[in-house]
N, C-alpha and C positions, 0 to 999 in steps of 0.2 A: 522713368529714370529715378535712380536713387542717388542721393548725395552721400559721398564718402570722404572722410577725413584722412589725408595721408601725411605723415610726418617724414621729413627728409632733411638732409644736411643742407645748409644755406647755399653752398657752392653748387650741389646738384640741382637745387631748385632753380638757380640762375641759368645753368646750362640747359635745363629743361625748357625754361621760358624762351631762351634764345632759339632753341631747336624748334619749338612749336611756332614761334614767329616766323622763322625761316620757311617753314612748311605752310604758313598762311592759316594756322589752326589755333584755336584756343588751347590753353594749357590743359584744360579738362578733356577736350577731344583728343589731344595728343597722348595724354596718359591713358585714356580709355582704349585707343587704338594699340598702344604698346601692350597693354594687358591682353587685349584680344589676340594679338600675334603670339603671345606667350602661351595662353591657355586655349586658344582656338575659339571658334564660333559653334554654336549648335548646328547640327546637320538638318537640312530640310528632310521631310519624309522621302522625297525622291532620291536625294543624296545617299540617305541611309540604305535605301533599297538597293540602289546601284552598287554601293559598297558591299552589301551582303551578297548580291548576285555575282559579283566579280570574284568572290572568294572561291576556294578550292571546291571541286565538285565531289559529292559523296558517291562512292561506288556502291550501289545497292545490288549488283548482280552477283550471281554465284560464279564458280570457276568455269561453267559452261556459258557464261554471258546471259543467263536467264534471270529475269527480275522475279522477286518473290510474289506469290499469289496474295491476294488481299488478306485471306485468312492468316497466312504465314507472317505477313507484315505486322498485323495487330495482335500477334501472340504475346 
């Protein structure tokens, strides 16, 4: 974990402290979770692979539905 200094308006700080306390969290955890919601979290390898595989399929067949031969594919 890294420490970060954040500057904010006094009124905003007070509201953030109240919201964190209401959620039963430290202000640090509250802010970290808010940032994570905004920027997202890194994907695991499995999540990245599932997202990739869920994408559109590439049509590699010709107009007759025939796939290219190996030699044609690597030309």
